[in-house]
SERO-4910 file (N, C-alpha, C, O; in steps of 0.05 Angstrom, whole numbers):
BEGIN
 pado doro    nc1    nc2    nc3   cac1   cac2   cac3    cc1    cc2    cc3    oc1    oc2    oc3
  Met    A     17    -24      0      0      0      0     18     25      0     37     27     15
  Thr    A     11     44    -17     28     68    -20     23     87      4      0     94      9
  Pro    A     44     95     18     41    114     40     30    141     30     34    149      8
  Ala    A     15    154     48      5    181     42     18    200     61     27    193     83
  Arg    A     20    225     53     33    245     71     15    254     93     24    263    114
  His    A    -12    252     89    -30    262    109    -55    245    112    -60    228     95
  Ala    A    -69    249    134    -94    234    140   -116    255    146   -117    265    168
  Ala    A   -132    260    126   -153    281    129   -177    270    145   -184    247    144
  Ile    A   -189    288    161   -214    282    175   -236    288    156   -242    312    150
  Thr    A   -250    267    147   -271    271    127   -299    264    137   -319    269    122
  Gly    A   -301    254    161   -327    248    172   -327    251    202   -306    248    215
  Trp    A   -350    257    214   -352    262    242   -381    256    251   -400    261    236
  Gly    A   -383    246    275   -410    240    286   -409    236    316   -388    227    326
  Glu    A   -430    241    329   -431    237    359   -455    221    367   -474    218    351
  Ala    A   -454    211    391   -477    196    403   -478    205    432   -465    193    449
  Val    A   -494    225    437   -497    236    464   -523    227    476   -545    232    464
  Pro    A   -523    213    498   -548    202    510   -568    225    516   -560    247    522
  Pro    A   -593    219    514   -614    240    517   -619    247    547   -629    269    552
  Ala    A   -612    229    566   -619    234    594   -600    253    606   -576    249    607
  Ile    A   -610    276    616   -594    298    627   -596    298    657   -618    300    669
  Leu    A   -573    297    670   -571    299    699   -562    327    706   -539    335    700
  Thr    A   -579    342    719   -573    370    726   -560    373    753   -559    354    769
  Asn    A   -550    396    758   -539    402    785   -560    399    806   -555    390    828
  Glu    A   -585    408    799   -607    405    818   -613    376    825   -619    369    847
  Asp    A   -611    359    804   -614    330    809   -594    319    829   -601    304    847
  Leu    A   -569    327    825   -548    318    843   -553    327    872   -546    313    891
  Ser    A   -565    351    875   -569    361    902   -591    346    917   -595    350    941
  Thr    A   -605    328    903   -626    311    917   -613    289    933   -627    278    951
  Phe    A   -588    282    928   -576    261    944   -547    268    953   -534    252    967
  Leu    A   -537    292    946   -511    301    954   -513    328    968   -532    343    962
  Asp    A   -495    333    986   -494    360    999   -480    379    980   -456    384    982
  Thr    A   -495    388    960   -484    406    940   -507    424    929   -530    421    938
  Ser    A   -500    441    911   -519    459    899   -509    468    872   -486    464    865
  Asp    A   -528    479    856   -520    489    830   -498    510    832   -480    510    816
  Glu    A   -501    528    852   -481    549    855   -453    537    862   -433    545    851
  Trp    A   -452    517    880   -427    505    888   -413    491    864   -389    494    860
  Ile    A   -429    476    849   -417    461    826   -409    481    804   -387    478    793
  Thr    A   -426    500    797   -419    518    776   -395    535    782   -378    538    765
  Lys    A   -392    544    806   -370    561    814   -343    546    812   -323    557    804
  Arg    A   -343    520    819   -318    505    820   -311    491    794   -288    485    789
  Thr    A   -331    486    777   -327    470    753   -336    482    727   -326    476    706
  Gly    A   -356    500    729   -369    510    704   -390    492    693   -401    497    672
  Met    A   -396    470    707   -415    450    697   -443    456    706   -448    464    729
  Lys    A   -462    452    688   -490    455    694   -505    428    692   -524    423    707
  Glu    A   -497    411    673   -510    386    669   -491    366    656   -470    374    645
  Arg    A   -498    341    656   -483    320    643   -502    298    634   -525    297    643
  Arg    A   -493    280    617   -510    259    606   -505    232    620   -483    226    627
  Val    A   -526    217    623   -525    190    634   -536    170    613   -558    173    604
  Ser    A   -519    150    606   -527    133    584   -544    109    593   -539     97    614
  His    A   -564    103    577   -580     79    580   -569     57    562   -579     34    562
  Leu    A   -548     63    546   -536     44    528   -508     37    537   -496     52    553
  Ser    A   -497     16    526   -469      9    531   -450     27    516   -458     41    497
  Ala    A   -425     27    524   -404     43    510   -402     34    481   -399     51    463
  Ile    A   -402      8    476   -400     -2    448   -424      7    431   -420     14    408
  Glu    A   -447      7    443   -471     17    428   -468     46    421   -474     54    398
  Leu    A   -459     63    440   -455     91    434   -433     95    413   -437    110    394
  Ala    A   -411     80    416   -390     82    397   -398     74    368   -389     85    349
  Thr    A   -415     53    367   -425     44    341   -442     65    327   -440     70    303
  Ile    A   -460     77    343   -478     98    331   -461    122    322   -465    132    300
  Ala    A   -442    131    338   -424    153    330   -408    146    305   -406    163    288
  Ser    A   -398    122    304   -382    114    281   -399    112    255   -390    121    234
  Ser    A   -424    102    258   -442    101    235   -448    129    224   -448    133    200
  Arg    A   -452    147    242   -457    175    234   -433    188    221   -435    203    202
  Ala    A   -409    182    232   -384    192    220   -380    181    192   -372    196    174
  Leu    A   -385    155    188   -382    144    161   -402    156    141   -395    161    119
  Ala    A   -427    159    150   -447    172    132   -438    200    125   -442    209    102
  Cys    A   -428    214    144   -418    241    140   -396    242    119   -395    260    102
  Ala    A   -379    221    119   -357    219     99   -366    207     73   -350    207     54
  Gly    A   -390    197     71   -400    185     47   -388    157     43   -385    148     20
  Leu    A   -382    143     64   -369    117     63   -387     96     75   -406    102     90
  Asp    A   -382     71     68   -395     48     80   -377     34    100   -352     39    100
  Ala    A   -388     18    117   -372      3    137   -351    -14    123   -330    -19    134
  Ser    A   -357    -24     99   -338    -41     85   -313    -26     76   -294    -39     68
  Asp    A   -314      0     76   -291     16     68   -270     19     91   -248     27     86
  Val    A   -278     13    115   -261     18    138   -240     -4    141   -245    -28    139
  Glu    A   -215      5    144   -192    -14    147   -181    -15    176   -165    -32    182
  Leu    A   -189      4    192   -179      5    220   -200     19    237   -211     40    230
  Ile    A   -205      7    261   -222     20    281   -204     23    306   -194      4    317
  Val    A   -202     48    316   -188     53    340   -208     63    361   -221     84    357
  Tyr    A   -211     48    382   -231     53    403   -217     65    427   -201     51    440
  Gly    A   -222     90    433   -209    104    455   -228    107    479   -249    119    476
  Gly    A   -220     97    502   -236     99    526   -225     82    548   -208     64    543
  Cys    A   -235     86    573   -225     70    595   -247     55    610   -242     41    629
  Thr    A   -272     58    600   -294     43    613   -304     21    594   -328     22    585
  Asn    A   -287      3    588   -293    -18    568   -312    -39    580   -311    -45    604
  Glu    A   -330    -49    563   -348    -70    572   -333    -96    579   -339   -110    598
  Glu    A   -312   -102    563   -296   -126    567   -267   -118    563   -260    -99    549
  Ala    A   -249   -134    575   -221   -132    568   -213   -151    546   -197   -144    528
  Val    A   -225   -175    546   -221   -194    525   -249   -206    518   -260   -219    536
  Pro    A   -259   -203    494   -247   -189    471   -248   -159    474   -262   -148    491
  Asn    A   -232   -145    458   -231   -116    460   -256   -103    450   -272   -115    436
  Ser    A   -259    -78    458   -283    -63    451   -285    -56    421   -306    -55    410
  Ala    A   -262    -50    409   -262    -43    380   -273    -65    363   -286    -60    343
  Ser    A   -268    -90    372   -280   -113    356   -310   -113    359   -324   -122    340
  Gly    A   -321   -104    382   -350   -102    385   -362    -82    366   -383    -86    355
  Val    A   -348    -59    362   -357    -39    343   -355    -50    315   -372    -46    298
  Gln    A   -333    -65    309   -330    -76    282   -353    -94    275   -364    -92    253
  Val    A   -361   -112    293   -383   -131    286   -409   -117    285   -427   -124    269
  Ala    A   -413    -96    302   -439    -82    302   -442    -65    277   -464    -62    267
  Leu    A   -420    -54    267   -420    -38    243   -422    -56    218   -432    -47    197
  Gly    A   -411    -80    220   -407    -97    196   -382    -89    180   -381    -93    156
  Ala    A   -362    -78    194   -337    -69    181   -318    -93    180   -298    -93    194
  Thr    A   -324   -112    164   -310   -138    165   -281   -137    156   -266   -155    162
  Arg    A   -273   -115    142   -246   -113    132   -228    -98    152   -204    -95    147
  Ala    A   -239    -89    174   -224    -71    192   -208    -85    213   -218   -104    225
  Ala    A   -184    -76    217   -169    -83    241   -181    -68    264   -194    -47    260
  Ala    A   -178    -78    288   -192    -66    311   -173    -65    335   -163    -85    343
  Met    A   -170    -41    347   -152    -38    370   -164    -19    390   -177      1    382
  Asp    A   -159    -24    416   -167     -6    437   -143     11    446   -120      2    446
  Val    A   -148     36    454   -128     53    465   -140     64    491   -161     77    491
  Asn    A   -126     60    513   -135     70    539   -113     87    551    -94     77    563
  Thr    A   -116    113    548   -100    133    563   -118    152    578   -112    175    582
  Ala    A   -141    140    586   -162    155    601   -172    178    584   -179    174    561
  Cys    A   -172    202    594   -185    225    581   -172    232    554   -184    245    537
  Thr    A   -146    225    551   -132    232    526   -134    209    505   -121    211    484
  Ser    A   -151    189    510   -151    166    492   -158    173    463   -147    162    445
  Phe    A   -176    192    459   -183    200    431   -158    213    418   -152    207    395
  Leu    A   -145    231    432   -121    244    421    -99    224    414    -88    225    393
  Tyr    A    -94    206    433    -74    185    427    -83    167    404    -66    160    387
  Gly    A   -109    161    402   -119    145    381   -117    159    354   -111    147    334
  Leu    A   -123    185    354   -122    201    329    -93    202    319    -88    200    295
  Ser    A    -75    206    337    -46    206    330    -37    179    319    -23    178    299
  Thr    A    -46    157    332    -38    131    323    -49    124    295    -35    115    278
  Ala    A    -75    129    291    -87    124    265    -75    141    243    -70    131    221
  Thr    A    -69    166    249    -55    183    229    -29    171    221    -22    170    197
  Ala    A    -13    162    241     13    151    235     11    125    218     27    120    201
  Met    A    -10    109    223    -14     85    208    -22     90    179    -14     76    161
  Ile    A    -37    112    175    -43    120    148    -18    131    134    -13    124    111
  Gln    A     -3    147    148     21    159    136     42    138    129     57    141    111
  Ser    A     42    116    144     62     95    139     52     75    118     67     57    111
  Gly    A     27     77    109     17     60     89      4     35     98     -3     18     82
  Val    A      0     31    124    -12      7    135    -42      6    127    -52    -15    119
  Val    A    -56     28    130    -84     30    122    -88     57    108    -71     74    108
  Arg    A   -111     59     95   -118     85     82   -144     97     93   -149    121     88
  Thr    A   -160     82    107   -185     92    119   -188     82    147   -186     58    152
  Ala    A   -193    100    166   -195     92    194   -218    107    208   -225    129    200
  Val    A   -229     94    228   -249    107    246   -236    108    273   -226     89    284
  Val    A   -236    132    285   -224    137    311   -247    146    330   -261    165    324
  Ile    A   -250    132    352   -272    137    370   -262    147    398   -242    137    407
  Gly    A   -277    165    409   -273    172    437   -300    167    451   -320    178    444
  Val    A   -300    149    471   -325    141    484   -321    135    513   -300    126    522
  Glu    A   -342    141    529   -341    135    557   -369    131    567   -387    147    562
  Val    A   -374    109    582   -398    106    598   -387    101    626   -382     79    635
  Ile    A   -385    123    641   -371    123    666   -390    123    690   -382    119    713
  Ser    A   -416    129    685   -435    131    706   -438    106    724   -443    109    748
  Pro    A   -435     81    713   -437     58    731   -414     55    750   -415     40    769
  Tyr    A   -392     70    746   -368     67    763   -362     91    780   -341     93    793
  Ile    A   -379    111    779   -375    135    796   -382    128    825   -402    114    830
  Asp    A   -366    139    843   -373    137    872   -394    160    877   -386    183    881
  Trp    A   -419    153    876   -440    172    878   -444    184    906   -460    201    910
  Thr    A   -428    174    925   -428    186    952   -408    209    955   -409    224    975
  Asn    A   -390    212    935   -369    232    937   -376    256    919   -375    253    894
  Arg    A   -383    278    931   -392    301    915   -370    312    898   -375    325    877
  Asn    A   -345    308    906   -322    319    890   -318    304    864   -306    314    846
  Ile    A   -329    280    863   -327    263    839   -354    262    824   -354    266    799
  Ala    A   -375    258    838   -401    253    826   -411    276    808   -426    272    789
  Val    A   -403    301    814   -412    324    799   -397    327    772   -406    343    755
  Leu    A   -375    313    769   -357    320    747   -362    305    721   -358    317    699
  Phe    A   -371    280    722   -369    263    698   -395    257    685   -416    257    697
  Gly    A   -393    252    659   -417    245    643   -410    224    622   -386    218    618
  Asp    A   -430    214    608   -427    194    587   -430    205    559   -445    225    556
  Gly    A   -418    193    540   -421    201    512   -401    189    494   -383    175    503
  Ala    A   -404    194    468   -385    184    448   -385    201    423   -405    215    417
  Ala    A   -363    201    409   -361    214    383   -339    200    367   -321    187    379
  Ala    A   -340    202    341   -320    189    324   -314    206    300   -330    223    291
  Val    A   -290    202    289   -282    215    264   -272    194    244   -263    172    252
  Val    A   -275    200    219   -264    183    197   -239    197    186   -239    221    181
  Leu    A   -217    181    184   -193    191    171   -189    177    144   -194    153    142
  Gln    A   -180    193    124   -174    181     98   -147    192     88   -141    215     92
  Ala    A   -133    175     75   -107    182     64   -109    204     43   -127    203     27
  Thr    A    -91    223     44    -90    245     25    -62    256     23    -46    253     41
  Asp    A    -57    268      0    -31    283     -3    -35    312      2    -15    327      1
  Thr    A    -59    321      8    -64    349     15    -56    353     44    -61    336     61
  Ala    A    -45    376     50    -35    382     77    -58    389     95    -64    412    101
  Glu    A    -71    368    105    -93    371    124    -93    348    143    -78    328    140
  Gly    A   -111    349    163   -111    329    185    -91    337    206    -84    361    208
  Val    A    -81    318    221    -61    323    242    -34    331    229    -22    316    215
  Ile    A    -26    356    235      0    365    224     20    370    247     43    377    241
  Gly    A     13    365    271     31    368    294     21    352    317     -2    352    324
  Thr    A     40    338    331     32    321    353     52    323    376     77    320    371
  Val    A     43    327    400     59    324    424     44    307    444     21    313    451
  Leu    A     56    284    452     43    267    472     63    262    495     87    263    491
  Gly    A     52    259    519     69    254    542     54    242    565     30    238    564
  Cys    A     69    237    587     58    225    611     73    234    635     98    231    637
  Asp    A     59    246    654     70    256    679     66    234    701     51    238    719
  Ala    A     80    211    697     73    187    713     81    190    742     71    174    759
  Asp    A     98    208    750    106    211    778     82    218    795     82    214    819
  Ala    A     60    228    783     36    235    798     13    218    790    -10    226    794
  Arg    A     18    194    780     -4    177    770    -23    169    792    -47    164    787
  Gln    A    -14    168    817    -31    160    840    -51    182    847    -69    177    863
  Ser    A    -49    206    836    -68    227    842    -95    224    829   -114    238    837
  Leu    A    -97    206    810   -123    201    796   -125    170    791   -113    160    773
  Arg    A   -141    158    807   -144    128    805   -173    121    811   -185    131    829
  Val    A   -183    103    794   -210     92    799   -206     64    811   -201     45    796
  Arg    A   -209     62    837   -206     36    850   -231     19    845   -254     28    850
  Gly    A   -227     -4    834   -249    -22    827   -250    -29    797   -263    -48    790
  Leu    A   -235    -15    781   -231    -21    753   -204    -34    749   -184    -22    755
  Gly    A   -203    -58    738   -177    -71    732   -173    -97    746   -186   -103    766
  Cys    A   -155   -113    735   -150   -140    745   -137   -141    772   -137   -162    785
  Gly    A   -126   -118    781   -114   -118    808   -134   -122    830   -126   -128    853
  Tyr    A   -160   -120    824   -180   -123    844   -193   -151    843   -212   -157    858
  Ala    A   -183   -168    826   -194   -195    823   -189   -211    849   -168   -209    861
  Asn    A   -208   -227    856   -206   -245    880   -202   -230    906   -189   -240    924
  Arg    A   -212   -206    907   -210   -190    932   -237   -183    943   -239   -164    960
  Glu    A   -258   -197    935   -285   -193    945   -295   -165    939   -308   -152    955
  Val    A   -288   -156    915   -297   -129    905   -320   -134    885   -316   -148    865
  Ser    A   -343   -122    890   -365   -123    871   -360   -104    848   -355    -80    852
  Leu    A   -361   -114    823   -357    -96    800   -378    -75    800   -402    -80    801
  Gly    A   -369    -50    798   -387    -27    800   -384    -12    826   -391     11    828
  Asp    A   -372    -25    846   -365    -12    871   -338      2    866   -318    -12    862
  Ala    A   -337     28    866   -312     42    859   -308     65    879   -326     79    887
  Ile    A   -283     68    887   -274     91    903   -253    105    886   -234     93    876
  Trp    A   -256    131    884   -237    147    868   -216    161    885   -223    175    904
  Asp    A   -191    156    880   -169    172    890   -167    196    872   -161    194    849
  Phe    A   -173    220    883   -175    244    866   -164    267    881   -178    279    898
  Asp    A   -138    274    876   -125    297    889   -129    321    872   -113    327    854
  Gly    A   -151    336    877   -159    358    860   -137    379    855   -132    386    832
  Pro    A   -124    389    876   -103    410    872    -80    400    855    -70    415    838
  Val    A    -71    375    859    -49    364    843    -58    361    814    -43    368    796
  Ile    A    -82    350    810    -92    346    783    -95    373    769    -87    375    745
  Phe    A   -106    393    782   -109    419    770    -82    430    760    -79    438    738
  Lys    A    -63    429    778    -36    440    772    -23    425    749    -13    437    730
  Arg    A    -23    398    751    -10    382    730    -25    384    704    -12    383    683
  Ala    A    -51    386    705    -67    389    680    -60    414    665    -55    414    641
  Val    A    -58    437    680    -51    462    667    -23    461    656    -18    470    634
  Gln    A     -4    450    672     23    448    663     26    430    639     38    438    619
  Gly    A     14    407    640     16    388    618      4    398    592     17    397    571
  Met    A    -21    408    593    -34    418    569    -21    443    558    -18    446    534
  Ser    A    -13    461    576     -1    486    567     27    480    554     33    492    533
  Gly    A     42    463    567     68    456    556     66    442    529     81    448    510
  Ala    A     46    424    527     42    410    501     33    429    479     42    427    456
  Cys    A     16    448    486      7    468    466     31    485    456     34    489    432
  Ala    A     47    494    475     71    510    467     90    495    449    100    505    429
  Arg    A     94    469    456    113    453    440    102    447    412    116    450    393
  Val    A     76    440    410     66    432    384     64    456    366     69    454    342
  Leu    A     58    480    377     58    504    360     86    511    351     90    518    328
  Ala    A    106    510    369    133    516    362    144    497    342    157    505    322
  Glu    A    139    471    345    150    451    326    137    453    299    150    446    279
  Ala    A    112    463    297     99    467    272    105    494    260     97    500    237
  Gly    A    118    512    275    124    539    265     99    556    263     96    572    244
  Val    A     81    552    282     55    566    282     53    583    307     62    575    328
  Ser    A     42    607    304     38    625    327     10    621    337     -8    610    324
  Ala    A      5    630    362    -21    628    374    -42    644    359    -65    636    358
  Asp    A    -33    665    346    -52    682    331    -63    667    307    -84    675    296
  Gln    A    -49    647    297    -57    632    274    -77    610    280    -90    599    262
  Val    A    -81    604    306   -100    584    314   -129    595    312   -135    615    324
  Asp    A   -145    581    297   -173    591    293   -191    582    316   -209    597    324
  Leu    A   -186    558    327   -204    548    348   -188    527    365   -175    509    354
  Val    A   -191    530    391   -180    510    409   -204    491    417   -225    500    425
  Val    A   -199    465    414   -219    445    422   -207    428    444   -195    407    438
  Pro    A   -210    437    469   -195    423    490   -211    402    505   -236    400    502
  His    A   -197    386    520   -210    368    539   -226    384    559   -216    405    568
  Gln    A   -250    375    565   -268    391    582   -269    380    610   -290    368    618
  Ala    A   -248    384    625   -247    373    653   -258    393    673   -270    385    693
  Asn    A   -255    419    668   -261    439    687   -258    466    673   -238    470    659
  Leu    A   -277    484    676   -276    510    661   -251    525    669   -239    539    653
  Arg    A   -243    524    695   -220    540    704   -194    529    691   -176    544    685
  Ile    A   -193    503    687   -169    491    673   -168    501    644   -147    509    634
  Ile    A   -191    500    631   -193    509    603   -184    538    601   -169    545    583
  Glu    A   -194    555    619   -187    584    618   -157    588    623   -145    605    611
  Ala    A   -145    572    642   -117    575    648   -100    567    624    -80    580    618
  Val    A   -107    545    611    -92    535    588    -93    556    565    -73    561    552
  Ala    A   -117    567    560   -120    587    539   -103    612    546    -91    623    528
  Gln    A   -103    620    571    -87    643    579    -57    638    574    -43    655    563
  Tyr    A    -47    615    582    -19    609    578    -12    607    548     10    614    540
  Ala    A    -31    598    532    -26    596    503    -29    623    489    -20    626    466
  Gly    A    -40    643    503    -43    669    491    -67    670    472    -66    684    452
  Ile    A    -87    654    477   -110    652    460   -135    660    475   -140    649    497
  Gly    A   -151    679    465   -175    688    479   -196    667    480   -198    649    463
  Met    A   -213    669    500   -234    649    503   -255    650    481   -270    631    477
  Asp    A   -255    671    465   -273    673    442   -264    653    420   -280    648    402
  Arg    A   -240    643    423   -230    623    404   -227    595    417   -211    579    408
  Val    A   -242    590    438   -241    565    452   -269    553    452   -289    566    458
  Met    A   -271    527    444   -296    513    444   -301    502    472   -286    486    482
  Val    A   -323    511    485   -329    503    512   -356    488    512   -376    499    503
  Thr    A   -355    464    522   -379    447    524   -383    436    553   -402    421    558
  Val    A   -365    443    571   -365    432    598   -391    437    612   -399    421    629
  His    A   -404    459    606   -429    466    619   -452    447    610   -471    443    625
  Arg    A   -449    436    586   -470    419    575   -467    390    581   -486    375    586
  Tyr    A   -442    381    582   -436    352    584   -419    344    608   -416    320    613
  Gly    A   -408    363    623   -389    355    643   -364    344    630   -358    350    607
  Asn    A   -350    327    645   -326    314    635   -333    286    625   -339    268    641
  Met    A   -333    282    599   -338    256    587   -313    241    581   -313    223    565
  Ser    A   -291    248    595   -266    234    592   -258    233    563   -255    253    550
  Ala    A   -254    209    552   -244    206    524   -263    218    503   -254    223    481
  Ala    A   -288    222    510   -307    232    491   -308    263    489   -320    273    470
  Thr    A   -295    277    508   -299    306    508   -289    320    484   -303    337    473
  Val    A   -264    313    475   -253    328    452   -269    322    426   -276    341    412
  Pro    A   -275    296    420   -290    292    395   -318    302    395   -328    312    375
  Val    A   -332    301    418   -359    312    420   -358    342    416   -374    354    403
  Ser    A   -338    355    429   -335    384    425   -329    391    397   -339    412    387
  Leu    A   -313    375    383   -308    380    355   -333    378    338   -338    395    321
  Val    A   -349    357    342   -374    354    327   -393    378    332   -405    388    314
  Asp    A   -394    386    357   -411    409    364   -401    434    351   -417    451    341
  Ala    A   -375    438    350   -363    461    337   -370    462    307   -376    483    297
  Leu    A   -369    439    294   -376    438    266   -406    444    262   -413    459    244
  Arg    A   -423    433    280   -451    438    277   -458    468    282   -476    479    269
  Glu    A   -443    481    299   -448    509    305   -434    528    286   -435    553    289
  Gly    A   -420    517    266   -407    534    246   -381    547    256   -373    568    245
  Arg    A   -368    536    276   -344    548    287   -319    537    274   -297    546    280
  Val    A   -322    518    256   -300    508    240   -304    515    211   -325    507    199
  Ala    A   -286    530    199   -289    538    171   -269    522    154   -250    510    165
  Pro    A   -273    522    128   -254    508    111   -226    519    115   -221    543    115
  Gly    A   -207    501    119   -179    509    123   -172    517    152   -150    526    157
  Ser    A   -191    515    170   -186    524    198   -163    509    210   -158    485    204
  Leu    A   -148    522    228   -127    510    243   -137    506    272   -144    525    286
  Leu    A   -138    481    280   -149    473    306   -127    463    325   -109    449    316
  Leu    A   -129    471    350   -111    461    370   -127    445    390   -146    454    401
  Met    A   -118    419    394   -133    401    411   -115    391    434   -100    372    430
  Pro    A   -116    404    458   -101    394    481   -118    377    499   -142    379    500
  Gly    A   -104    358    513   -119    341    532   -101    332    555    -77    334    554
  Phe    A   -114    321    575   -101    312    599   -118    291    612   -142    293    613
  Gly    A   -105    270    623   -121    248    635   -104    232    654    -81    237    660
  Gly    A   -117    210    664   -104    193    683    -78    181    672    -76    176    648
  Gly    A    -59    178    690    -34    166    682     -8    179    692     10    165    699
  Leu    A     -5    205    692    -23    226    682    -14    232    653      7    244    649
  Thr    A    -30    225    634    -24    229    606    -32    257    598    -50    269    609
  Phe    A    -18    268    577    -25    294    566    -17    294    537     -3    277    527
  Gly    A    -27    314    523    -20    317    495    -33    341    482    -51    353    494
  Ala    A    -24    347    458    -37    368    442    -32    362    413    -10    356    404
  Leu    A    -54    363    397    -52    358    368    -59    384    354    -77    399    362
  Leu    A    -45    389    332    -51    411    314    -64    400    289    -52    383    276
  Val    A    -88    409    282   -103    397    260   -110    419    240   -122    440    247
  Arg    A   -103    414    215   -112    431    193   -137    419    181   -136    397    171
  Trp    A   -159    434    182   -184    424    171   -184    426    141   -171    443    129
  Gly    A   -200    408    128   -202    408     99   -223    428     90   -229    447    104
  Gln    A   -232    424     66   -250    444     54   -280    439     60   -296    457     57
  Arg    A   -286    414     69   -314    408     74   -321    409    103   -307    398    120
  Val    A   -342    423    110   -351    426    138   -380    417    142   -391    422    163
  Thr    A   -391    405    122   -419    395    124   -419    365    116   -403    357    100
  Pro    A   -437    349    128   -438    321    122   -447    315     93   -462    330     82
  Leu    A   -437    293     82   -446    284     56   -471    268     58   -486    265     38
  Gly    A   -476    256     82   -501    240     85   -507    236    114   -492    245    132
  Glu    A   -530    223    119   -538    217    147   -542    187    150   -550    173    132
  Ser    A   -534    178    174   -537    150    180   -566    143    186   -581    159    198
  Ala    A   -573    118    179   -600    108    186   -601     97    214   -622     91    224
  Met    A   -577     95    227   -576     85    254   -585    106    274   -575    128    274
  Thr    A   -605     99    290   -615    118    310   -610    108    338   -606     84    342
  Met    A   -611    126    357   -608    118    385   -635    108    396   -654    123    395
  Pro    A   -635     85    408   -660     75    421   -669     95    442   -653    107    456
  Pro    A   -695     99    445   -705    118    465   -699    108    494   -696     84    499
  Cys    A   -697    128    512   -693    122    540   -719    127    555   -731    148    553
  Asp    A   -728    107    570   -754    109    584   -751    118    613   -771    118    628
  Arg    A   -727    126    621   -722    135    649   -707    161    649   -693    167    629
  Ser    A   -711    177    669   -695    201    672   -667    195    680   -661    173    689
  Ala    A   -649    214    677   -621    210    686   -620    205    716   -604    188    725
  Leu    A   -636    219    731   -636    215    760   -645    187    767   -634    174    785
  Glu    A   -665    177    753   -674    149    757   -652    129    751   -648    110    765
  Leu    A   -637    134    729   -616    116    721   -594    116    743   -583     95    750
  Val    A   -587    140    752   -566    142    773   -575    129    799   -560    115    812
  Asn    A   -600    133    806   -610    122    831   -611     91    830   -608     78    851
  Glu    A   -615     80    806   -613     51    803   -585     41    809   -581     20    822
  Val    A   -565     56    799   -537     49    804   -531     52    834   -518     35    846
  Arg    A   -539     74    846   -534     79    874   -545     57    892   -533     50    912
  Ala    A   -569     47    884   -582     26    901   -566      0    901   -569    -15    920
  Arg    A   -550     -4    880   -535    -29    878   -506    -27    889   -493    -47    894
  Gln    A   -497     -2    892   -469      2    900   -465      1    931   -483      8    946
  Asp    A   -441     -8    939   -433     -6    967   -403     -6    969   -391    -23    982
  Pro    A   -390     14    957   -360     14    956   -348     18    984   -326      9    989
  His    A   -362     33   1001   -350     39   1028   -359     18   1049   -354     21   1072
  Gly    A   -372     -3   1039   -381    -25   1057   -369    -51   1048   -346    -57   1056
  Arg    A   -384    -67   1033   -376    -94   1027   -350    -96   1011   -335   -115   1014
  Ser    A   -343    -75    995   -320    -76    978   -296    -60    988   -275    -61    976
  Leu    A   -299    -46   1011   -279    -27   1019   -251    -40   1023   -231    -30   1013
  Lys    A   -250    -63   1037   -225    -75   1043   -210    -83   1017   -186    -78   1014
  Gly    A   -225    -95    999   -213   -103    973   -204    -80    956   -184    -81    943
  Leu    A   -220    -59    956   -213    -35    940   -187    -22    950   -172    -11    934
  Met    A   -182    -23    976   -159    -10    987   -134    -28    989   -113    -19    998
  Ser    A   -137    -54    981   -115    -73    985    -93    -74    964    -71    -81    971
  Pro    A    -98    -69    938    -77    -73    918    -53    -54    923    -56    -32    933
  Val    A    -30    -63    915     -5    -47    914      1    -42    885      3    -60    869
  Phe    A      6    -16    879      8     -8    851     37     -2    843     55     -2    860
  Ala    A     41      4    818     68      7    806     85     27    820    109     23    824
  Glu    A     73     50    827     90     71    840    100     63    867    120     75    877
  Ser    A     87     44    880     96     35    906    115     11    904    129      5    924
  Arg    A    115     -2    882    133    -26    879    160    -19    867    179    -35    869
  Arg    A    163      4    855    188     11    841    211     13    862    206     21    885
  Pro    A    235      7    854    258      9    872    262     38    883    256     57    869
  Ala    A    271     40    908    276     66    919    299     80    906    306    102    913
***
C-alpha cells in the first residue's frame, strides 16, 4: 500500500445520551448545589447513558461514516479510545467492528483515560502515513456513570457519558493532524485512580461497579494546566505556528478553570475556545471529539481552519494535536442508525446504580488492598 503524507478528517459524528442529569438532580442526594458546582467546575448538566459504550461508539461511528460518504466495508482500521470498556477480552473495538459490519477492519483499543481520543487520532494518522491503512475510524467514548462513587460530591458532579467518532482518509493534501505532542507525567499517577476497575481487584471480594476514586484535586489541576499548556507551546513551536494563527481550540473539558488557564498560557482568547463543559461535564475520552462535532454543527470550523486540541487524563497522560481542517464542513449523508429511546430520567438511572453500590461497605477492604506500580518501584 502506498504511503500518504496526510490523513484528512472527512467524517464526524456523535452519540450523546438523551438523559440529562442537572446540578439540581445531584443536590437531591448530595450535599451540593447548582451554585457550588458551577463556581468550581463551570458544569450545569451532564448525560447518563442507557446504552453500553460499544452501542454509543457504534452509533457515533455510523454517523461519521455517513458524513464521509463511506460504507462500513470501506473501513480498514477501528481505534476505540476509552477507559470504561465492557470487556477486556475481547476488546471493545472488535465489538464496534461486528456491530457496524466493518468486516475488513483491524480493531484496537487505546486506553490513556481522558486523552484516549487524542492518542488514538495520533496513532491512526501515523498508520495511514506509513501506508498500513488508508481509511480509519477513531472513537472517543465513555460510559462512566456505573463506576462513579455517587457518595463523593467531589467526583459525582464531574463526569458524564457520551461518544463521538471521526473518519480519517489518506490524502496528499496538507490537512488532518499536522503536529503532535504526547506525554505522561507518571510521577503523579496516583493522584487520579479509579479503585475497582482492573484485574488488580480480582479475587479481593470487590463487587464490580463498587468504585472509590483517589482524586487529588489540587495536584490534578496544577498538573493538567502544566501538561496541556506545555504540550500546546511545544506543538505550536514545532509546527512553526503562532497562537494568533489558531482559529479554534478544542480542549478536553475537565473543568472550566483549567480550560481558561490553558487558553491564557497559550495566549488565545476564550472567544477562540470551544467550551462544552457546561452541557456535558467531563466525558473523559469523549470530550474532545464531542466538542469537535458540536463546533462543526455550530459553524465554528471553517474550511482550512487550524485547530488546537489539548488534553489531559489519568496516568497522568497529556497531549496536544494541531489539526488543519479540509474544505468540507458539512456532512455528505446521514446514518440510518438511530439511538433507542430512553424510558427513564437521568436521576432514575443514577438512583438505580446507587441502590446497587456499596463501595464503602462490602468492597472497601478489597478496594484499598492492591499495591500499585508507583509503590513497587525500587527506591
